[in-house]
N, C-alpha and C positions, 0 to 999 in steps of 0.2 A: 676779344672781340675787336674788329677793325672798323673805324668809321671813317668814310672817305666821300669827299664831295664830288660828284660827278652832275654836271649841269641837268637839272630837271628829272633827275633819277636817284633814287636811294638804295645804295648796294651794302648788303652786311656779307662779310666774308668770316667763316669760322675755320681756323687752322687747326688740325688735329693730327697727332702722331704719338704718343706719350703726353701730349698737352694740346690745347686747343684755343684759339682765338678768332674771334670775327668783330665786324664793324658795322656802323650806322650812321646816316646823315639825313639831311632835311631834303625832301621831296621839292619843295617849292623855295623860291628866294623869299627871304623875309626883308622886311625894311631895315635899314641899318640903324643901329643904336647909338647915340650919342655916348662915346666912351667917356665923357667927362661927367656923366651922371650916374653916380654910384647906386648900385642895387642893394637893397636893405632886405635881408630874409629873415623874418621873425620864426625861429625855430618853433617855439610853442605852439603858435597858431598853426603853422604849418603841419606840425604833429596830428593835429585835429581834423585836418583835411585828408582823407584818405582817397585814393583813386588807384585802380587797377590799369596801367597802360599797357597797351599791346603793339607789338612790332610792326603790326600792319598800318596803325596809325602814324607810323614814322618812316617806314620803308617800303620798297616795291620788291626788291629782289634779296635773297640770300643764297649765298655761295660758301660752301664749305671747302677749305684747302688742306692739304696734308704738308706738314712739315718733314723733309724727307733727310734723313741723317745717314752716314755710313754706318756699317756694321760695327757693333761695339761702342758707338757714340750714342749715350742716353742723355737727353736734355730734360731736365726736371727741376722744379723749384725756380720758374722764371721770376726775376724780380722787375726787369725793365725792358720795354720794347721801343725801338725808335725806328722810324722809316727815313731814309737818307737816298734821294735820288731814285735809283732803281734796285737798291737793296734794304734789307732789314738788319738791325744790330739788335741782338738778343742777349741780355745778361741773365745767366743761370747760375746759381751756386757759385757766385763771385768770379765767372769766366765768361768772357765776351765772345759771341759768336756771329758770324756773317751768313746770312741767307738770301737768296734772290726774293722778290716780291712773289713770286710763285711758289714759295716754301722750298727750294732746294738749297741743300747745305753748300756753303762755298769755303769756308775755312774758319779757323779759329784765331782770334786776334791775341797774339802773345800767347799766354799759358802761364799757369801757376808754376812758380820756382824762383831761383835767385839770379838767374843768367840774364844776360842783355835782352831786353824785350819782354822779360818775364816779371810777374808780379806776385805779391803775397795773396791779394785777392781784389776784385773790382769792389771799390767803395762806392763809385759812381762813374758815369762816362758821359761825354758829350761829343758835338762835332763841331770843328772850327770850319765853318763854311767858306772863309775867305781863304785859308790856307789849304782847304781840302784835307783835313788831318782829323783822326779819331784820336780822342784825349781821353785818358784813363787816369783816374785818382786811386792812388794805392796808398799802403801805409807809409807816409812821410815821403812819397815820391809821386811825381807826376809822369806819364810815359805818353808818347806820340807815335802813331802809326799813319801811314798813308790810306788811301780809301780800299787798296788792294790788300792791306794787312800786313804791310811790310813795316818792320820796326825802323822808327827814325831816330829817336833820341829820348832820355828821361833827364829829369832834373829834381834837386831835392826841393821839397815842400812840407808845409804843415800837412798834418794828416786831414783830409777833407773828406768828410761824409756825403755831402750834396753840393752841386755846383751846376752852373749854366753859363753858356758863353753867349754874348749878345754883341754884334759889332766887333770892337776891340776890347771889350771889357769880360771881366770874370766876376760873376756873382757868386759868392759863397755864403752858405746857410749854415750857421753853428747850431749845436743842440741848445736847449732851453736850460740846462742846468746851471747853478750858480757859479761855476768855476770858469766859466767862458765870459769873457768882457764884452762881446759883440754877438748881436743875432745875425747880422749881415756884414761882411767884408767885401768891398768892390777893388779889384786889381785892374791895372792896365794890361797892356801886352807884354810889357817888361817885368811885370810881377810888383809894381810899385803900388801902395795903397792910396787909393784916390778918395775913398769914403767908407765910413764904418756907421753902423746903426746900433747903439747900445742894447745890451741885453739888461731889462729892468731888474732880473733876478741876480745879477753879478755881484758877488761880495755878501749877499745876505746870509746871515746865520740859518742853520739847519739843525734839526733835531735828529738827524739821522748820524749815527756813529759807525766809524769803520769803513767808510768810503762814500762814493758820490752815487746817488740813486736817480735813475731816470726812467721814462716809461715812454716807448714809442709804439708804432703800429705797423704791421706788414703791409698794410694799405697806404701808407703814409708818403705823399708826393709833396715835397716842400717848394718845388718850381715846376711851373708848366708852361708851355707855349700856346697861344692862338691867334691865328690870323697874323703870323711873323712877330707877334711881340711877346716879352716875357713878362710872367706874372710870379709873384710870390705868395704862397700860402703859408710857408714858414712851419713851425713846430705844432703840436697839438694845441698848445694853450693860444695860439694867436687866432682870433676871430675875423680878421681882415685880410682880405686879398688885395694886394696892390698891383698895379701895372707899372713896369720899370721904364723909366725915361732917363735914358743916359746913367747917371749916378744917382737919380732921384726915383722917388716912388709916389704914384697918384692912388688914391683908395679907389677901389673897383667894385668890390663886393663885400659887406658886412654882414656878420651873422648874429643877430640878435637873439642870444640864448636865454635872456632873463634869468629866472630862479635855477635854470638847467646848467647855468655855467659853473665850472669847478673853482671853488673858492681857493684862494692861494694857500689857506692852512691845511688844505687838503691835497696840496700837490706833491707829488713823488719826491721831488727833489728836497722838498721842505720836511716831510714827516711820511715816511713811508709806511708806518704802521697805520696812521690815518688815512692815508691814500688806500692801503688795502682794504680799510673797513668800509669806507665811505663813497670812493669815486664812481662805483658802479651806478650812484644815484644822479649823476651829471652826464653830460654830452659835449663831444668835441666833434670837429670836422678834420678827418687826417688827409682829405684829398678832394680836389674841385676840377671838374672838366667843363667845357662849354662849346656849344656850336652857335650857329647864328639865332636859334630860336631858344634853346634852353640853357640853363645852367644845371649841371649834375653834381649833386655834393653827397659823398658817402659821409653818413654821421654815424659815429659809434660811441658806446659807452666810454667813459674816460678811463674806466677799468673794465676789461671785458675777459670773460672767461670761456666764451665758444658754448654757450648753453642754450643757443638757439634764439636768443632775444637781444642780441649785443649791437645790432645794426639797424639803421633807418635809411632808405633811399630816397632822396628829396631832389624833386626836379621843380625849377623855377622858371616860368615863363617870361621870357625878357620882354616881350611884346604887352602882354598882359599885366605884368607886374603881379604876379601871382604864383604860390607855391603849393605844392602837394607832396604827400609822402606816398609810395607805394605801399599798397596795403599790408599789414603786419603779419598776416598769417604766412608761416614759412619763409619769413624774411623777404617775401616776394620782390623781385626785381621788375624788370620789362619782360612780360611773357612773349614767347615766341608762338605766335598764332600761325606762322606762315608755314614752316616746316615741321613745327611740333617738338623741336627740341629744346635745349637748355635755356633757362631766361638769360636776359641781357643786362650788363651793367658795365660802365666803361672802368677799366682797372689802371690802364697805362694810356699815355697821349703822346702824339708826336704832330708834326705840322698838318698832316693829312688824316691821320688815322686816331681812332680809340682802339684799345686792346683790351681783352680780358683773357683769362686763361682756365683751363681744366685739364687735368690728367686724362689721357686716354684710357688708362685702366680705370679711373673712377667713372668716366661718361660709359664705358662699356657696361659696367656693373649696374648702373643706373638704366641702361636700356634693358638689360636681361631682367631687371626686378619690376620693369613695367612702370617705371616713373613717367616715361615720356611714350607718346603713340606718334613717331615720326613718319613723314610722307614717304611714299614708295621711292622717289627719286632719291632722297637722302639715305634710305635703307640701302639701297643698290650701291651708292658710293661707300658706305661703311662696310658693306659686305666685301 
């Protein structure tokens, strides 16, 4: 799913070739919100307010695009999508690819291996807009490429799972487990540490034996951008989103879970057995996105097993200061009542776009099984 702001118009694009994506944005300009005023989202009461949102309430036009790849190149398992100037960067199965905005394959950035410019696997990537370089975090190394995908250099570093570049700073987000002293580390362009934010779990005793236990989500997004600013969502146990200002953070969104907040004594790093038994009764937020009008929060059970009742899709109206959850049946997202195809919910985000994904094989089967009645113009394109 791709969300792109175009003056006075809402455009959704679905990209499909083995996978698909489309996006959405506001039809009308909204009054700006005071960024110094924190939004508080009471999850328990929001869960009690159900609404079925339709795309026609948000958008005017939907366009489906095909990602075109060379013969023999199959891209599946997309983990991150980023829009940069006139091209897309797409990470899939720990390899980074470059596409045009129209969905045409351009090149593979680096590749898996041990040679110059190659990596064990992409743990995360970002773009240094000042130097126009693509930056990839690997196991114990950081690699740099120009916008054309040409390899420039590599340097040794700590293994980084999540990072973002803003101005001359690199914000690194660490895992929540007790072996890491910091949640966040801020570096300058020379790699010097300017600021750290402590991990409250660091050094605490654990009931787990035989290793360090952690729990994450495939939907997790620890850092995101909105209107040119960087925000930290952090790990699953963090209930506050902060806006980054230099080396400091300002509270931006607070999720009040009340009794639905996972207690520390059920945390995976502390007691894996208790976590397995009890965590499904509590909820966390792996990812947050926002536009001028709404905050989109993916809320999942602290331990999920894909049984059809693990997620809630929360929208919070910034202007009205009210939230609601998409109706629970079939874990509904935002219904496509324009072209009649798959429901929408943001999965990835860049400066201009929201993205989601679905394998073309899966979508094709859904259509064959009659899950959707798509409009003739879309059927013609799929044919």
